[in-house]
Every structure is written in structure tokens, then in C-alpha cells.
C-alpha positions as CSV (number, residue, x, y, z in Angstrom):
1,M,-10.4,-74.3,-11.3
2,K,-7.0,-72.7,-10.5
3,T,-6.5,-69.4,-12.0
4,K,-3.4,-70.6,-13.7
5,Y,-5.5,-73.1,-15.7
6,K,-8.2,-70.4,-16.4
7,A,-5.4,-68.1,-17.8
8,L,-4.2,-71.0,-20.0
9,I,-7.7,-71.8,-21.5
10,F,-8.3,-68.1,-22.0
11,N,-5.0,-67.5,-23.7
12,F,-5.8,-70.5,-26.0
13,L,-9.3,-69.5,-26.9
14,G,-8.3,-65.8,-27.7
15,F,-5.5,-67.2,-29.9
16,S,-7.5,-69.8,-31.6
17,I,-10.4,-67.6,-32.3
18,L,-8.3,-65.0,-33.9
19,F,-6.2,-67.4,-35.6
20,V,-9.2,-69.3,-37.3
21,G,-11.0,-66.1,-38.2
22,G,-7.8,-64.4,-39.5
23,R,-6.9,-67.5,-41.6
24,L,-10.4,-67.6,-43.2
25,L,-10.4,-63.9,-43.8
26,I,-6.9,-63.7,-45.3
27,G,-7.8,-66.8,-47.4
28,M,-10.9,-65.2,-48.9
29,L,-9.0,-62.0,-49.8
30,L,-5.7,-63.5,-51.0
31,S,-4.7,-66.6,-53.0
32,L,-1.6,-67.8,-51.1
33,N,-0.1,-71.1,-50.2
34,T,-1.8,-72.7,-47.0
35,L,1.5,-72.6,-45.2
36,A,1.9,-68.9,-45.8
37,L,-1.7,-68.3,-44.7
38,A,-1.2,-70.2,-41.5
39,F,1.9,-68.3,-40.7
40,I,0.5,-64.9,-41.4
41,A,-2.7,-65.8,-39.3
42,A,-0.5,-67.0,-36.5
43,V,1.6,-63.9,-36.3
44,A,-1.4,-61.7,-36.5
45,A,-3.3,-63.7,-33.9
46,S,-0.4,-63.6,-31.5
47,I,-0.1,-59.9,-31.7
48,L,-3.9,-59.1,-31.4
49,A,-4.9,-61.7,-28.9
50,P,-5.3,-60.6,-25.2
51,K,-2.7,-62.0,-22.8
52,F,-4.0,-63.4,-19.6
53,S,-2.0,-64.4,-16.4
54,A,-2.4,-65.5,-12.8
55,V,-0.9,-62.9,-10.3
56,K,-0.3,-63.6,-6.7
57,T,-1.4,-60.7,-4.4
58,K,-1.9,-60.2,-0.7
59,S,-5.5,-61.0,-1.0
60,G,-5.0,-64.2,-3.1
61,E,-4.5,-65.2,-6.7
62,K,-6.0,-63.0,-9.2
63,L,-6.5,-63.4,-13.0
64,M,-5.2,-60.2,-15.1
65,M,-5.4,-59.3,-18.7
66,K,-3.3,-57.2,-20.9
67,W,-4.5,-56.3,-24.4
68,I,-3.2,-53.9,-26.9
69,F,-6.4,-52.1,-27.4
70,I,-6.8,-51.2,-23.7
71,K,-4.3,-49.3,-21.5
72,G,-2.7,-51.1,-18.6
73,F,-4.0,-54.3,-16.9
74,R,-7.4,-55.3,-16.2
75,E,-8.6,-57.6,-13.5
76,L,-11.0,-60.2,-14.3
């Protein structure tokens, strides 16, 4: 599998797990409209989710990750 596709799948999985978990958690704590719950969960998940990307280097294409909880980039 190409690293671009791996990055796309990892980005989707990271966002979706945080979105569903955040929506359920916020839904238990607050009684808001479902559209407002989805919007708040989507914003929170897009900020908190790790970002993956495929980077071309001299030795080949590598999968890199950036997250707000770690400093700098991490190679996978």
C-alpha cells in the first residue's frame, strides 16, 4: 500500500475515533441540539487528532506524524 493511502486512512481513523468519542461524551454531559453536538465534536476532533502525511526523502517515501501533544514530527 502506498504511504499516501496509509496517511489518508490514519487521518480518517484518528478523526473518526475522536469525533465519535467526543460526540458521545459531550452528549452525556450536555443536552444540546444534535447539530450543535456534531459541530462541537468535529471542531474538537480536528484540533486534537494527529496529522499524518507522506514525505518524499532521498531514501524513499516516509510516513510522518504531527500531533499537538508531541514536539516536532515523528516518523512511523
